[in-house]
C-alpha positions in Angstrom: -20.3 -1.7 10.7 -18.9 -5.2 11.1 -16.1 -5.7 13.5 -13.8 -7.4 11.1 -14.5 -4.6 8.4 -13.6 -2.0 11.0 -10.4 -3.9 11.9 -9.4 -3.9 8.2 -10.1 -0.3 7.9 -8.1 0.5 10.9 -5.1 -1.6 9.4 -5.4 0.2 6.3 -5.3 3.6 8.2 -2.2 2.5 10.1 -0.5 1.5 6.9 -1.3 4.7 5.4 0.8 6.5 8.1 3.7 4.0 7.5 3.4 4.6 3.8 3.6 8.2 4.3 6.7 8.1 6.3 8.5 5.8 3.6 7.3 8.1 0.8 8.6 11.1 2.7 12.1 9.5 3.1 12.3 8.5 -0.5 11.2 11.8 -1.8 13.6 13.6 0.4 16.5 11.5 -1.0 15.2 12.0 -4.5 15.3 15.8 -4.0 18.9 15.5 -2.9 20.0 13.5 -5.8 21.0 16.3 -8.4 22.3 18.7 -5.8 24.7 15.9 -4.4 25.8 15.0 -7.9 26.4 18.7 -8.8 28.5 19.1 -5.7 30.5 16.0 -6.5 30.9 16.9 -10.1 32.3 20.4 -9.2 34.9 18.9 -6.8 35.9 16.3 -9.2 39.2 16.5 -11.1 39.3 15.9 -14.9 40.0 17.4 -18.2 36.5 16.9 -19.7 32.9 16.8 -18.5 32.9 13.0 -19.1 36.0 12.6 -17.0 34.5 14.8 -14.1 31.2 12.8 -14.3 33.1 9.5 -14.1 34.9 10.7 -11.0 31.8 11.9 -9.4 29.9 8.7 -10.1 32.7 6.6 -8.7 33.1 8.6 -5.5 32.3 6.8 -2.1 29.9 9.6 -1.3 27.8 8.8 -4.5 27.9 5.1 -3.7 26.8 5.7 -0.2 24.0 7.9 -1.5 22.9 5.5 -4.0 22.7 2.7 -1.4 20.5 4.8 0.9 18.3 6.0 -2.0 17.9 2.3 -3.2 17.1 1.2 0.4 14.5 4.1 0.7 12.8 3.3 -2.6 12.6 -0.4 -1.8 11.1 0.5 1.6 8.6 2.8 0.0 7.6 0.2 -2.7 7.2 -2.5 -0.1 5.0 -0.3 2.0 2.9 0.8 -1.0 2.5 -2.9 -2.0 1.3 -3.6 1.6 -1.1 -0.8 1.4 -2.5 -2.0 -1.9 -3.1 -5.5 -0.5 -4.7 -4.2 2.6 -6.9 -2.1 0.6 -7.9 -5.0 -1.6 -8.6 -7.0 1.6 -10.8 -4.1 2.9 -12.7 -3.9 -0.3 -13.2 -7.7 -0.6 -14.5 -7.7 3.1 -16.8 -4.7 2.3 -18.2 -6.5 -0.7 -18.8 -9.7 1.2 -20.5 -7.7 4.0 -22.7 -6.0 1.6 -23.8 -9.3 0.0 -24.4 -10.9 3.4 -26.4 -7.9 4.5 -28.6 -8.0 1.5 -29.1 -11.8 1.9 -30.1 -11.4 5.6 -32.4 -8.7 4.7 -34.1 -10.6 2.0 -34.5 -13.7 4.1 -36.1 -11.6 7.0 -38.6 -9.9 4.7 
């Protein structure tokens, strides 16, 4: 295997680990979303469901959670896009390698 192709594959593998961590953090927060809102809703004062929902959504705990959730989702999406770019670079390098390899073999025949 060509050295530059191997380097691109190694970069892709490293990014896969980073992507896994970002995805795990995002999914963990996603799983906490409904339980947190339920807890805030049950603690909220109000005469109707709409009143209690409004209080829960306007709480500082919910605002803090949403800020963390947005940051985690942003990081996950960024790492996923970076992975996709590295994957495309690897595939392009691989295609170039195959074309060059065929050209060299034909010229040597």
